[in-house]
LOLO-311177 format. One record per residue (C-alpha): residue in one letter; x, y, z. Coordinates in steps of 0.02 Angstrom, whole numbers, plus 32768, in hexadecimal, padded with zeros to 4 digits. Example, Ala and Ser with C-alpha at 12.3 -4.5 7.8 and 13.67 -1.06 7.14 Angstrom:
<atoms>
A82677F1F8186/S82AC7FCB8165/
</atoms>
This chain:
<atoms>
M4305FA327265/S42EEFAA171CD/Q4302FB5C71CD/L4306FBEA714F/D43B2FC26711C/N4409FC817090/C446BFC177016/P4526FC377031/N4544FC2F6F75/C44BBFC9A6F29/G4461FCEB6FBD/Q43B7FCA26F92/I4347FC707025/Y4331FBB5703B/V4300FB3670BF/K43A0FAFB7111/N43A4FA48714F/A4422F9C47184/F443FF98A70D1/R4455FA2C706F/E44BCFAC67093/V4487FB216FF4/C43E6FB496F95/E439AFAD26F16/T43E5FB2D6E80/C4495FB2D6EC8/Y447FFA786F00/K445AFA456E4C/E44F4FAA46E12/E455EFA4D6E96/E451BF9A36E61/A4546F9C86DAC/K45F7F9F96DE1/Y4603F95C6E4C/N45D5F8F16DB5/T4658F94C6D4D/V46E1F92A6DCC/Y46A7F8786DEA/K46AAF84E6D31/Y4757F89C6D22/I47AAF8416DB3/R4757F79A6D8C/Q47B7F7906CE8/R484FF71F6CFC/E48CDF7A16CC3/N4888F8256D3B/R4882F7BF6DDC/T492DF7FE6E0F/A4905F8B46DE7/T4931F9376E69/M48B5F9B66EAB/D48FEFA3D6E39/Q48ECF9CD6DA0/V4837F9A36DCB/V480DFA5C6DE4/E4863FA8E6D42/D4819FA026CD7/T4767FA086D19/G4753FAC16D41/V4705FA956DEA/E473FFB006E7D/E47B7FAB06EFA/Y474BFADB6F92/L46BBFA7A6F43/I4726F9E06F21/I4763F9E86FD6/K46ADF9F3700F/F4685F9556FAD/I471AF8FA6FF8/R46F0F92F70AB/K463DF8F47094/G467FF84B705D/R4641F8556FAB/F46EDF8266F68/Q4748F7926FB5/L47FDF7CB6FC3/A483CF7176FC4/H481EF7156F08/F486FF7BE6EE9/P491DF7C46F38/N4948F8796F0D/L48AAF8CC6F4F/G4893F90E6FFE/Y4856F9A47062/P48AAFA2170D6/C48C6FA057190/D484FFA7571F3/R48DFFABB7259/C4978FACE71E8/G4939FAB17137/R49A8FA1B710F/I4954F9A27095/I490AF90B70EE/R489DF87870BE/E483FF851715F/D47FFF8A471FF/K4804F9607216/L48B7F9777253/C4960F93C7212/Q49CFF8CF7280/G4A41F96272AC/C49B0F9CC72EC/K4968F939734D/K4A10F91B73A0/D4A23F9D473C9/I4975F9DF7416/H4991F940747D/G4A36F98A74BB/Q49E1FA2B74EE/L4957F9CC7547/S49D3F96075A8/Q4A36F9FB75D9/L4995FA4D7616/E496AF9B1767B/R4A18F9B376CB/E4A04FA6A76FA/E4957FA4B7744/E499BF9B677A6/R4A2AFA2177EA/E49B0FAAA781F/R493FFA287871/A49D4F9E078D2/I4A05FA8D790F/R4953FAB0794C/E494CFA0879A5/E49EDFA2D7A02/G49A0FACD7A42/K4A3BFB327A1D/T4A19FBCD79BA/Y4A9FFC4B7991/H4A76FCFD7965/V4AEEFD747911/I4AE6FE2B7941/N4B67FEA478FF/K4BCEFE0E78C6/K4BE0FDCD7978/F4B9BFD2B79B9/L4B2CFD387A53/
</atoms>
């Protein structure tokens, strides 16, 4: 559903919807920058360009190129040196939202939490509860 909002780039009021996060003027500017980057990386000699090279040669901000990649406007399979930061640690990745290291860490934390919950459940089922008062067991 549409609602009124201020453009995060220029502050102008616009109708926000599921397709646009900026006002019409800023959207046209973003599209022009997208076309600039697209033309640059489609050239054979620039397909292996890194993010820094693309930013330097096109003048388009890195956050905007990352936005295009996340929205799927650039297919990373064709551009081996482009990527975007992991949402957790910032390491450059090419798919999903988290790198493999962060995924592994989160899965480890979840399994540890499950083991702790299972241990607490087993203690409750046994009916034995120990209370510590003044560092003495009762």
